[in-house]
C-alpha positions in Angstrom: -23.5 40.3 -18.9 -20.6 40.2 -16.5 -17.5 42.0 -17.7 -14.8 39.4 -17.1 -12.1 42.1 -17.6 -13.5 44.2 -14.8 -13.7 41.1 -12.6 -10.1 40.3 -13.3 -8.9 43.8 -12.4 -11.0 43.9 -9.3 -9.5 40.6 -8.1 -6.0 41.9 -8.6 -6.8 45.2 -6.9 -8.1 43.4 -3.8 -4.9 41.4 -3.6 -2.8 44.5 -3.9 -4.9 46.3 -1.2 -3.9 43.6 1.3 -0.2 44.6 0.8 -0.3 48.2 -0.4 3.3 49.0 0.5 3.7 52.8 0.4 0.7 53.4 -1.9 -2.6 54.8 -0.8 -5.9 53.1 -1.5 -6.8 55.9 -4.0 -3.6 55.3 -5.9 -4.3 51.6 -6.1 -7.8 52.3 -7.3 -6.5 54.4 -10.2 -3.9 51.9 -11.1 -6.6 49.2 -11.6 -9.0 51.1 -13.8 -9.3 49.7 -17.3 -7.7 52.8 -18.9 -4.6 52.8 -16.6 -4.0 49.1 -16.2 -4.7 48.0 -19.7 -2.6 50.8 -21.2 0.3 49.8 -18.9 -0.2 46.1 -19.9 -0.1 46.9 -23.6 3.2 48.7 -23.1 4.7 45.8 -21.1 3.4 43.0 -23.4 6.6 43.4 -25.5 8.6 42.1 -22.5 7.0 38.6 -23.1 7.0 36.1 -25.9 4.4 33.5 -26.6 6.1 30.1 -27.1 5.4 26.4 -27.4 8.9 25.1 -26.7 10.7 27.3 -24.1 14.5 26.9 -24.1 14.8 27.7 -20.4 13.6 24.2 -19.5 17.0 23.0 -20.6 18.9 25.7 -18.8 17.7 28.9 -17.1 20.3 31.0 -18.9 19.4 29.7 -22.4 18.5 32.5 -24.7 17.0 31.3 -28.0 14.6 32.8 -30.5 10.9 32.4 -29.4 9.5 29.3 -31.0 5.7 29.1 -31.4 4.8 25.9 -33.2 1.2 25.5 -34.3 0.8 22.1 -35.8 -2.2 20.6 -37.6 -4.1 17.6 -36.3 -3.3 14.4 -38.2 -4.6 10.9 -37.5 -1.1 9.4 -37.2 -1.4 8.0 -33.6 1.3 10.2 -32.2 1.1 12.3 -29.0 2.6 15.5 -30.4 2.1 19.2 -30.9 -0.9 19.7 -33.1 -2.6 16.4 -32.1 -3.3 17.5 -28.5 -5.0 20.7 -27.6 -2.6 22.4 -25.2 -2.2 25.9 -23.7 0.3 28.3 -25.2 3.2 29.1 -22.9 4.9 32.5 -22.4 8.3 33.6 -21.2 10.1 36.8 -20.5 10.1 39.3 -17.7 8.5 37.5 -14.7 7.1 40.9 -13.5 5.0 41.1 -16.7 3.4 37.7 -16.4 0.2 39.4 -15.3 -0.2 40.7 -18.8 -0.5 37.1 -20.1 -3.0 36.4 -17.3 -5.1 39.3 -18.8 -4.8 38.0 -22.3 -5.8 34.5 -21.2 -9.2 35.7 -19.8 -12.0 33.7 -21.4 -14.9 35.9 -22.5 -18.5 35.1 -22.8 -18.2 33.6 -26.3 -15.5 31.2 -25.1 -12.6 33.0 -26.8 -9.7 34.5 -24.9 -8.9 38.2 -24.8 -5.9 37.6 -27.0 -8.0 35.9 -29.6 -10.2 39.0 -29.7 -7.1 41.2 -29.8 -5.8 39.2 -32.9 -9.2 39.7 -34.7 -9.6 43.3 -33.5 -13.2 42.4 -32.4 -15.8 45.0 -31.6 -16.9 42.9 -28.6 -13.5 43.4 -26.9 -13.5 47.2 -27.7 -16.9 47.5 -26.1 -15.8 45.6 -22.9 -12.8 47.9 -22.7 -15.0 51.0 -23.3 -12.4 53.0 -25.3 -12.3 54.8 -28.6 -11.1 53.0 -31.7 -7.8 54.9 -31.8 -6.9 53.9 -28.3 -8.0 50.3 -28.9 -5.8 50.1 -32.1 -2.8 51.4 -30.1 -3.3 48.8 -27.4 -3.8 46.1 -30.0 -0.4 46.8 -31.6 1.3 46.6 -28.2 -0.4 43.3 -27.2 0.4 41.7 -30.5 4.1 42.2 -29.8 3.9 39.2 -27.5 3.6 37.0 -30.5 6.3 38.6 -32.6 9.1 36.3 -33.9 12.8 37.3 -34.5 13.9 37.3 -38.1 17.2 35.7 -37.1 16.6 32.2 -35.6 19.2 31.5 -33.0 19.9 28.6 -30.6 22.1 28.5 -27.4 25.0 26.4 -26.2 23.0 25.6 -23.1 20.3 23.8 -25.1 20.6 20.0 -25.4 21.7 19.3 -28.9 21.8 16.2 -31.1 23.6 15.6 -34.4 20.9 13.9 -36.5 22.1 12.0 -39.7 20.6 13.1 -43.0 21.5 12.2 -46.6 24.1 14.9 -47.0 25.6 14.8 -43.6 24.2 15.9 -40.2 21.7 18.4 -38.9 22.3 19.9 -35.5 19.0 19.6 -33.6 18.2 21.7 -30.5 16.0 19.5 -28.3 13.4 21.6 -26.6 10.6 20.8 -24.1 7.0 21.1 -25.3 5.7 22.8 -22.2 2.1 22.7 -23.3 2.2 18.9 -23.7 4.0 18.6 -20.3 1.2 20.7 -18.7 -1.6 18.7 -20.4 0.1 15.4 -19.3 0.4 16.6 -15.7 -3.2 17.8 -15.6 -4.6 14.5 -16.9 -2.6 12.5 -14.4 -3.7 14.9 -11.7 -7.3 14.3 -12.6 -6.8 10.6 -12.7 -5.1 10.5 -9.2 -6.7 13.3 -7.3 -10.1 14.1 -8.8 -13.1 13.7 -6.5 -14.2 10.5 -8.3 -10.8 9.0 -7.8 -10.9 9.8 -4.1 -14.3 8.2 -3.7 -13.1 5.1 -5.6 -10.0 4.8 -3.4 -12.2 5.0 -0.3 -14.5 2.3 -1.7 -11.5 0.1 -2.3 -10.2 0.7 1.2 -13.5 -0.4 2.6 -13.6 -3.4 0.2 -16.6 -1.9 -1.7 -17.3 -1.5 -5.4 -17.1 1.8 -7.3 -19.3 2.7 -10.2 -16.6 5.0 -11.7 -13.7 2.5 -11.3 -10.2 3.6 -10.5 -7.3 4.3 -12.8 -3.8 5.1 -11.7 -0.2 5.3 -12.9 2.6 4.0 -10.7 6.3 4.9 -10.6 5.9 8.5 -11.8 9.1 10.6 -11.9 8.8 14.2 -10.7 11.1 16.8 -12.4 11.6 20.2 -10.9 12.3 23.3 -13.1 13.4 26.7 -11.8 13.9 25.8 -8.1 12.2 28.4 -5.9 11.6 30.7 -8.9 9.6 28.5 -11.4 8.2 31.7 -13.0 11.7 32.4 -14.4 11.3 29.3 -16.7 7.9 30.0 -18.1 4.3 30.8 -17.3 3.1 27.3 -17.5 6.0 26.1 -15.4 5.0 28.6 -12.8 1.4 27.4 -12.9 2.6 23.8 -12.4 4.6 24.9 -9.3 7.8 24.0 -11.3 6.8 20.3 -11.5 6.6 18.0 -14.5 5.5 14.3 -14.2 7.1 11.7 -16.4 5.6 8.2 -16.8 7.9 5.2 -16.8 9.2 4.3 -20.3 11.2 1.2 -19.5 11.5 -2.3 -20.8 9.3 -4.8 -18.8 11.0 -6.1 -15.7 10.2 -9.8 -15.6 10.7 -11.8 -12.5 13.4 -14.4 -13.2 11.8 -17.0 -11.0 8.8 -17.3 -13.3 9.9 -16.4 -16.8 13.3 -18.1 -17.2 12.9 -21.3 -19.1 15.2 -24.0 -17.9 17.4 -25.3 -20.7 19.6 -27.9 -19.1 18.4 -28.4 -15.5 15.3 -27.2 -13.8 17.0 -27.0 -10.4 20.0 -25.0 -11.7 17.7 -22.4 -13.2 15.9 -21.6 -9.9 16.1 -18.0 -8.8 16.5 -17.8 -5.0 14.3 -15.1 -3.5 14.4 -13.8 0.1 11.9 -16.3 1.6 13.9 -19.4 0.5 17.2 -17.8 1.6 15.6 -17.3 5.1 14.6 -21.0 5.1 18.1 -22.1 4.3 19.4 -19.8 7.1 17.1 -21.5 9.5 18.3 -24.9 8.3 21.9 -23.7 8.9 21.0 -22.9 12.5 19.7 -26.4 12.9 23.1 -27.7 11.7 25.1 -25.6 14.1 23.3 -26.6 17.3 25.4 -28.6 19.9 22.7 -31.1 20.5 20.4 -33.3 18.5 16.9 -34.1 19.9 13.4 -34.5 18.6 12.8 -30.8 18.4 15.8 -30.2 16.2 14.9 -33.1 13.9 11.3 -31.8 13.7 12.7 -28.3 12.9 14.9 -29.7 10.2 12.0 -31.6 8.7 9.9 -28.5 8.6 12.7 -26.7 6.8 12.8 -29.5 4.2 9.0 -29.3 3.8 9.3 -25.5 3.2 12.1 -26.0 0.6 10.2 -28.7 -1.2 7.0 -26.6 -1.3 9.0 -23.7 -2.6 10.4 -25.8 -5.4 7.1 -27.5 -6.1 5.4 -24.1 -6.4 7.8 -23.1 -9.2 7.4 -26.4 -11.0 3.7 -25.8 -11.3 4.3 -22.7 -13.5 6.1 -24.9 -16.1 3.5 -27.6 -15.8 0.8 -25.0 -16.8 3.0 -23.6 -19.6 2.2 -24.3 -23.2 2.4 -28.0 -23.8 5.5 -29.2 -25.7 7.8 -26.4 -24.5 10.5 -28.9 -23.6 10.6 -30.1 -27.3 12.3 -27.0 -28.4 15.8 -27.8 -29.7 17.3 -25.3 -27.2 15.8 -27.2 -24.3 17.8 -30.4 -23.2 16.3 -31.3 -19.9 16.7 -34.8 -18.4 13.9 -37.1 -19.4 12.6 -37.2 -15.8 12.3 -33.4 -15.7 10.4 -33.4 -19.0 8.0 -36.0 -17.6 7.6 -33.8 -14.5 7.3 -30.3 -16.0 5.9 -30.6 -19.5 2.2 -31.7 -19.8 2.9 -32.9 -23.3 5.0 -35.7 -21.8 2.6 -36.6 -18.9 1.2 -39.6 -20.8 4.7 -41.1 -21.1 5.2 -41.3 -17.3 4.1 -45.0 -17.2 7.0 -45.8 -19.5 9.5 -44.5 -16.9 8.5 -45.8 -13.5 11.6 -44.4 -11.8 11.2 -40.8 -12.9 10.0 -39.6 -9.5 13.0 -41.2 -7.8 15.3 -39.3 -10.2 13.6 -36.0 -9.3 13.9 -36.8 -5.6 17.6 -37.4 -5.9 18.0 -34.2 -8.0 16.1 -32.3 -5.3 18.3 -33.6 -2.5 21.5 -32.8 -4.5 20.3 -29.3 -5.2 19.4 -28.7 -1.6 22.9 -29.6 -0.4 24.7 -27.6 -3.1 22.4 -24.5 -2.5 23.1 -24.6 1.2 26.8 -24.6 0.6 26.6 -21.8 -1.9 24.5 -19.6 0.3 27.0 -20.0 3.2 30.1 -19.5 1.0 30.3 -15.8 1.5 30.1 -16.0 5.3 32.4 -19.1 5.2 30.4 -20.8 8.0 28.8 -23.7 6.1 28.8 -26.8 8.3 31.4 -29.3 6.9 29.4 -32.5 7.0 31.5 -35.5 7.2 31.0 -38.4 4.9 28.8 -40.2 7.4 26.7 -37.1 8.2 26.4 -36.1 4.6 25.3 -39.6 3.7 22.8 -39.6 6.5 21.4 -36.1 5.5 21.2 -37.1 1.8 19.4 -40.2 2.8 17.0 -38.1 4.9 16.4 -35.8 1.9 15.7 -38.6 -0.4 13.4 -40.3 2.0 11.5 -37.1 2.5 11.3 -36.5 -1.3 10.1 -40.1 -1.9 7.4 -39.6 0.8 6.3 -36.6 -1.2 6.2 -38.6 -4.5 2.4 -38.0 -4.8 3.2 -34.3 -5.1 5.5 -34.8 -8.0 2.6 -34.7 -10.5 
């Protein structure tokens, strides 16, 4: 059976031999024998504290009592300490973090060295190869990593909240559950960067199917703790390179152009996006030319077609909406717009033969008003004279009437 403890020490020794400093190879060999290294580690273990909620995530200078919460699993549907299996964190002297690495070694039975230390197992004593008295002495030293102060204290650098209770308020110190943060980061990392995810992304790139499928989370927020010294915050933070990933927790952002129900006038409720603004900008250039020929007229006609298509595209959403939506007491659309937009009123169209003309006139009026509003900031809207505006309005109405068949 491979001795995981010897393998751990050998790996650390080889790392040290690459940068020995002023020490000889013989000195390094002696330092990394079980007797010398583990004895030193047992002495240094008291410089560390096992915790579940390190205070230094709130502020590097925060000094609070070590908090090690070990909750029980409950089927309450909450992601919380106790319901998720997470690693225990440790903080203290960064130079002693190798001690925690040693205590975290997983042995052949699946338990860690520290679990064997707590139980005082014969298996661990055999792997260490020492007498019972020496083993007991080391055990006392290692167990200091889990000691808790009798006086619980918080720190002014910790985020604090006054929480109302029946007899007043409790002052809560808000702490970061570093184990949950680490578990969350690891699950997201597997989702985004595991080999299966890479294969699935490559398949998608090549327009191919993937047996495993692809899951992803967008808009992650990356938090950094500890700057260039993440080990000064906690062991888990150091293992995460000082990074924590937060998932978006925001109300849904609906696009106004699709979800805003028109209450008084469909045209007035339209949300102008960038494409339609560019179309009106093109129409403006047509107005400001010094000449009028067939190309200009064709260009203006194409702009009107684009504007009409844009409006028509938005009308189809409401035509496919739940029938009868215009019958709500808060909706007071003109009759023509009800006949146009609400499928519950489609059968009444034959009773109002001029409804399409009313929509055409409303469309032309909206086009002129929208053009002027978009050019208001720059102050360069073309001031159409009565004759020109009448002609343009007539052109709009004629075009809209030619498109009557699309008003269905």
